[in-house]
Every structure is written in C-alpha cells, then in structure tokens.
KEKOLZA-594737 format. One record per residue: residue in three letters; x, y, z of N, C-alpha, C in turn. Coordinates in nm, 3 decimals, always signed. Atoms other than C-alpha are relative to their C-alpha. Layout:
BEGIN
R   rest      n.c1      n.c2      n.c3     ca.c1     ca.c2     ca.c3      c.c1      c.c2      c.c3
R    Ala         X         Y         Z         X         Y         Z         X         Y         Z
...
END
This chain:
BEGIN
R   rest      n.c1      n.c2      n.c3     ca.c1     ca.c2     ca.c3      c.c1      c.c2      c.c3
R    Met    -0.114    +0.077    -0.046   +11.188    +8.848    +8.016    -0.035    -0.070    +0.132
R    Ile    +0.028    +0.077    -0.121   +11.160    +8.575    +8.281    +0.131    -0.020    +0.075
R    Glu    -0.117    +0.019    -0.085   +11.404    +8.569    +8.571    -0.036    -0.098    +0.110
R    Ile    +0.024    +0.095    -0.108   +11.433    +8.284    +8.818    +0.072    +0.048    +0.124
R    Asp    -0.052    -0.045    -0.129   +11.483    +8.383    +9.182    +0.017    -0.124    +0.088
R    His    -0.025    +0.117    -0.084   +11.647    +8.108    +9.389    -0.003    +0.042    +0.147
R    Asp    +0.004    -0.026    -0.143   +11.562    +8.106    +9.759    -0.034    -0.129    +0.072
R    Arg    +0.024    +0.118    -0.082   +11.452    +7.869   +10.036    -0.130    -0.071    -0.032
R    Arg    +0.127    +0.064    +0.034   +11.120    +7.777    +9.876    +0.023    -0.134    -0.067
R    Gln    -0.010    +0.133    +0.061   +11.050    +7.425    +9.752    +0.006    +0.009    -0.151
R    Ser    +0.004    -0.017    +0.145   +10.988    +7.552    +9.397    +0.064    +0.133    -0.036
R    Pro    -0.057    -0.129    +0.039   +11.183    +7.821    +9.213    -0.110    +0.097    -0.043
R    Arg    +0.094    -0.105    +0.041   +10.998    +8.150    +9.164    +0.046    +0.057    -0.132
R    Val    -0.028    -0.065    +0.126   +10.974    +8.312    +8.826    -0.062    +0.139    +0.008
R    Ala    +0.052    -0.137    +0.001   +10.945    +8.692    +8.821    -0.083    +0.018    -0.127
R    Leu    +0.090    -0.011    +0.114   +10.646    +8.755    +8.597    -0.107    +0.104    +0.030
R    Arg    +0.101    -0.105    -0.016   +10.427    +9.065    +8.560    -0.111    -0.021    -0.103
R    Arg    +0.115    +0.020    +0.087   +10.085    +8.982    +8.416    -0.124    +0.051    +0.073
R    Pro    +0.127    -0.040    -0.063    +9.738    +9.128    +8.478    -0.069    -0.122    +0.059
R    Cys    +0.075    +0.109    -0.061    +9.521    +8.921    +8.706    -0.127    +0.054    +0.064
R    Lys    +0.118    -0.034    -0.079    +9.186    +8.918    +8.880    -0.017    -0.107    +0.106
R    Val    +0.019    +0.089    -0.114    +9.095    +8.763    +9.212    -0.147    +0.004    +0.039
R    Phe    +0.136    +0.007    -0.051    +8.753    +8.643    +9.322    +0.004    -0.055    +0.141
R    Asn    +0.008    +0.042    -0.139    +8.687    +8.620    +9.695    -0.143    -0.048    +0.027
R    Pro    +0.136    +0.051    -0.022    +8.386    +8.389    +9.757    -0.063    +0.052    +0.130
R    Arg    +0.053    -0.047    -0.129    +8.354    +8.517   +10.116    -0.070    +0.135    -0.017
R    Ser    +0.060    -0.132    +0.021    +8.284    +8.875   +10.001    -0.084    +0.005    -0.127
R    Gly    +0.071    -0.001    +0.127    +8.151    +8.784    +9.654    +0.050    +0.106    -0.095
R    Arg    -0.054    -0.109    +0.080    +8.377    +9.050    +9.501    +0.127    -0.040    -0.074
R    Tyr    -0.122    +0.015    +0.078    +8.650    +9.067    +9.239    +0.093    +0.117    +0.029
R    Ala    -0.100    -0.108    -0.008    +8.973    +9.268    +9.261    +0.100    -0.022    -0.113
R    Ser    -0.100    +0.011    +0.107    +9.221    +9.343    +8.984    +0.138    +0.030    +0.055
R    Gly    -0.137    -0.023    -0.042    +9.596    +9.348    +9.008    +0.097    -0.057    -0.101
R    Ser    -0.100    +0.061    +0.087    +9.911    +9.191    +8.869    +0.084    -0.097    +0.081
R    Thr    -0.089    +0.096    -0.066   +10.139    +8.901    +8.944    +0.135    +0.068    +0.023
R    Cys    -0.139    -0.042    -0.024   +10.481    +8.970    +9.095    +0.093    -0.115    -0.034
R    Asp    -0.074    +0.121    +0.035   +10.612    +8.615    +9.076    -0.091    -0.120    +0.014
R    Val    +0.077    +0.124    -0.005   +10.480    +8.263    +9.027    +0.096    -0.117    +0.014
R    Ser    -0.076    +0.125    -0.008   +10.600    +7.911    +9.101    -0.100    -0.113    -0.013
R    Thr    +0.092    +0.112    +0.009   +10.454    +7.564    +9.079    -0.083    -0.014    +0.128
R    Gly    +0.072    +0.012    -0.127   +10.341    +7.600    +9.443    -0.090    +0.117    +0.035
R    Gly    +0.080    -0.117    -0.037   +10.194    +7.949    +9.452    +0.042    +0.123    -0.078
R    Met    -0.033    -0.127    +0.068   +10.224    +8.315    +9.355    -0.013    +0.116    +0.097
R    Leu    +0.011    -0.126    -0.073   +10.265    +8.666    +9.487    -0.070    +0.099    -0.091
R    Leu    +0.078    -0.095    +0.078   +10.011    +8.924    +9.370    +0.003    +0.138    +0.065
R    Arg    +0.022    -0.136    -0.048    +9.978    +9.299    +9.400    -0.137    +0.042    -0.051
R    Leu    +0.134    -0.043    +0.036    +9.612    +9.400    +9.407    -0.003    +0.152    +0.000
R    Asp    -0.002    -0.144    +0.023    +9.535    +9.755    +9.292    -0.057    +0.083    +0.114
R    Arg    +0.063    -0.076    -0.109    +9.337    +9.854    +9.602    +0.006    -0.080    +0.129
R    Ala    +0.007    +0.068    -0.129    +9.298    +9.772    +9.969    -0.114    -0.101    -0.005
R    Val    +0.099    +0.108    +0.002    +9.115    +9.439    +9.996    +0.009    -0.073    +0.133
R    His    +0.001    +0.074    -0.127    +9.009    +9.266   +10.317    +0.011    -0.149    -0.031
R    Ile    -0.029    +0.142    +0.021    +9.169    +8.923   +10.284    +0.075    -0.049    +0.122
R    Glu    -0.065    +0.055    -0.119    +9.275    +8.701   +10.571    +0.074    -0.129    -0.033
R    Val    -0.074    +0.125    +0.014    +9.526    +8.418   +10.602    -0.100    -0.115    +0.013
R    Gly    +0.090    +0.115    +0.000    +9.345    +8.093   +10.524    -0.118    +0.016    -0.095
R    Asp    +0.108    -0.019    +0.097    +9.092    +8.251   +10.286    +0.029    -0.077    -0.127
R    Arg    -0.010    +0.065    +0.131    +9.026    +8.057    +9.965    -0.039    +0.103    -0.104
R    Leu    +0.025    -0.094    +0.109    +9.045    +8.271    +9.652    +0.008    -0.073    -0.133
R    Tyr    -0.013    +0.050    +0.136    +9.012    +8.209    +9.281    +0.071    +0.108    -0.080
R    Val    -0.085    -0.096    +0.069    +9.278    +8.375    +9.066    +0.002    -0.032    -0.149
R    Gly    -0.014    +0.011    +0.145    +9.277    +8.435    +8.693    +0.116    +0.086    -0.044
R    Val    -0.119    -0.072    +0.046    +9.606    +8.535    +8.531    +0.001    +0.001    -0.151
R    Ala    -0.007    -0.013    +0.146    +9.630    +8.667    +8.177    +0.127    -0.067    -0.050
R    Gln    -0.118    +0.067    +0.054    +9.863    +8.444    +7.976    +0.077    +0.092    -0.093
R    Lys    -0.066    -0.101    +0.082    +9.939    +8.739    +7.749    -0.022    +0.134    +0.067
R    Arg    +0.007    -0.128    -0.070   +10.005    +9.089    +7.875    -0.126    +0.080    -0.030
R    Arg    +0.116    -0.080    +0.038    +9.709    +9.237    +7.687    -0.128    -0.080    -0.011
R    Gln    +0.121    +0.083    +0.002    +9.455    +8.959    +7.738    -0.107    +0.070    +0.084
R    Ala    +0.104    -0.078    -0.068    +9.132    +9.141    +7.828    -0.098    -0.086    +0.080
R    Leu    +0.102    +0.083    -0.064    +8.902    +8.854    +7.924    +0.059    -0.131    +0.049
R    Leu    -0.037    +0.131    -0.056    +8.948    +8.548    +8.142    -0.128    -0.077    +0.028
R    Arg    +0.116    +0.085    -0.026    +8.699    +8.262    +8.153    +0.006    -0.054    +0.142
R    Ser    +0.004    +0.054    -0.136    +8.585    +8.125    +8.487    +0.074    -0.133    +0.009
R    Ser    -0.072    +0.128    +0.001    +8.736    +7.788    +8.386    +0.151    +0.019    +0.010
R    Glu    -0.142    -0.030    -0.010    +9.077    +7.959    +8.384    +0.041    +0.047    +0.139
R    Met    -0.029    -0.044    -0.137    +9.052    +8.057    +8.751    +0.065    -0.114    +0.078
R    Ile    -0.077    +0.096    -0.078    +9.292    +7.880    +8.988    -0.036    +0.018    +0.147
R    Glu    +0.030    -0.009    -0.143    +9.192    +7.799    +9.347    +0.130    +0.007    +0.079
R    Ala    -0.120    -0.017    -0.081    +9.445    +7.914    +9.605    -0.038    +0.042    +0.142
R    Glu    +0.019    -0.037    -0.140    +9.480    +7.972    +9.979    +0.095    +0.115    +0.035
R    Val    -0.082    -0.115    -0.042    +9.606    +8.299   +10.128    +0.094    -0.044    +0.112
R    Val    -0.097    +0.030    -0.106    +9.928    +8.248   +10.326    +0.054    +0.129    +0.062
R    Arg    -0.044    -0.129    -0.053   +10.010    +8.619   +10.371    -0.073    +0.110    -0.075
R    Ala    +0.065    -0.116    +0.063    +9.829    +8.948   +10.304    +0.046    +0.125    +0.074
R    Leu    -0.054    -0.123    -0.059    +9.984    +9.290   +10.362    -0.052    +0.121    -0.074
R    Ala    +0.042    -0.125    +0.061    +9.852    +9.639   +10.301    +0.125    +0.076    -0.043
R    Gly    -0.112    -0.078    +0.051   +10.088    +9.841   +10.084    -0.018    +0.147    +0.030
R    Pro    +0.007    -0.142    -0.035   +10.170   +10.210   +10.137    -0.085    +0.082    -0.097
R    Thr    +0.076    -0.076    +0.098    +9.985   +10.320    +9.822    -0.146    -0.045    -0.009
R    Gly    +0.136    +0.051    +0.003    +9.656   +10.149    +9.909    -0.013    -0.135    -0.066
R    Ala    +0.000    +0.132    +0.062    +9.752    +9.829    +9.729    +0.003    -0.108    +0.108
R    Thr    -0.008    +0.115    -0.091    +9.735    +9.483    +9.888    +0.092    -0.104    -0.063
R    Met    -0.089    +0.107    +0.045   +10.015    +9.228    +9.853    -0.052    -0.131    +0.059
R    Val    +0.057    +0.127    -0.043    +9.889    +8.869    +9.869    +0.088    -0.115    -0.047
R    Ala    -0.075    +0.122    +0.032   +10.096    +8.550    +9.885    -0.099    -0.116    +0.006
R    Leu    +0.096    +0.110    +0.012    +9.901    +8.244    +9.772    +0.069    -0.133    -0.018
R    Arg    -0.043    +0.137    +0.023    +9.951    +7.868    +9.783    -0.111    -0.068    -0.079
R    Phe    +0.100    +0.068    +0.080    +9.777    +7.668    +9.513    -0.059    -0.117    +0.078
R    Thr    +0.066    +0.108    -0.072    +9.521    +7.425    +9.655    +0.034    -0.134    -0.060
R    Asp    -0.038    +0.123    +0.069    +9.615    +7.165    +9.395    +0.149    +0.009    -0.032
R    Pro    -0.144    -0.013    +0.022    +9.995    +7.127    +9.425    +0.049    -0.064    -0.129
R    Ala    -0.042    +0.065    +0.125   +10.005    +6.911    +9.111    -0.023    +0.089    -0.122
R    Gln    +0.032    -0.089    +0.111    +9.884    +7.201    +8.899    +0.127    +0.064    -0.055
R    Glu    -0.119    -0.058    +0.063   +10.154    +7.310    +8.652    -0.038    +0.139    -0.050
R    Ile    +0.039    -0.137    +0.032   +10.100    +7.686    +8.655    +0.098    +0.068    -0.096
R    Leu    -0.099    -0.073    +0.078   +10.423    +7.791    +8.484    -0.001    -0.034    -0.149
R    Leu    -0.006    +0.042    +0.140   +10.379    +7.598    +8.158    -0.062    +0.101    -0.096
R    Pro    +0.055    -0.097    +0.095   +10.138    +7.844    +7.988    +0.080    +0.130    -0.006
R    Phe    -0.076    -0.125    -0.001   +10.352    +8.141    +8.096    +0.133    -0.014    -0.072
R    Arg    -0.124    +0.023    +0.072   +10.671    +7.990    +7.962    -0.026    +0.003    -0.152
R    Gln    +0.034    +0.002    +0.141   +10.497    +7.938    +7.629    -0.037    +0.140    -0.050
R    Ala    +0.047    -0.133    +0.040   +10.351    +8.294    +7.625    +0.110    +0.105    +0.010
R    Ala    -0.105    -0.100    -0.023   +10.671    +8.473    +7.733    +0.079    +0.031    -0.125
END
C-alpha cells in the first residue's frame, strides 16, 4: 500500500518500503538497507548498519522495484547527494538523499510495481 505524506517539501513523499543498496565511491563499499519514503526529489533510507556518510557525499542507490528482487544492475543505480545522515539507536544509519538529476522520475516504476 502506498501512502502520500503531505508536508512542506516541494514534492509529495510516498511511504514505500523496498530493499535497496547504496554504493559510496569515497569508501568503495556497498551497504544494504530499505527505503522509508521516496519523492521525485529524493528519498529517505534506513541502512542496516552504521555507515560513515557525510552531508554532501555523492552516493549511488539501487532500489528493488519489487519487494523480492534479488539483483540490481549497475545501470539501475541512481546518483544522489546526502543532505542528512543520522546514526540510529540500533546501529542503523538513516540517510536523506537528494537526487542529482531533479528531472528523474523515480516514482513511476514504483507506482507500476505496487
């Protein structure tokens, strides 16, 4: 089920839980997690472990279009900039991202897969 959360952002957020992976070119490492919400301008992720990410870092994010999608191709990775990163109490990391290409329509595949 997709719920739209209206707030002060330029684009409406859609609550969506999907597996994801993040590649950080600075560290050369991947981290797994899940989306919390997405919009046409960005997304909020919960990474499964503590990850050293700083505001302004460029990341590449791959989001499974189906809940049980096991593999993501590198061509499906989306470039984004970190606008907020917070350590969670359970060792997780919450990361707010802004898409580098604002014209990218990120919600279309998720609306079709939901």
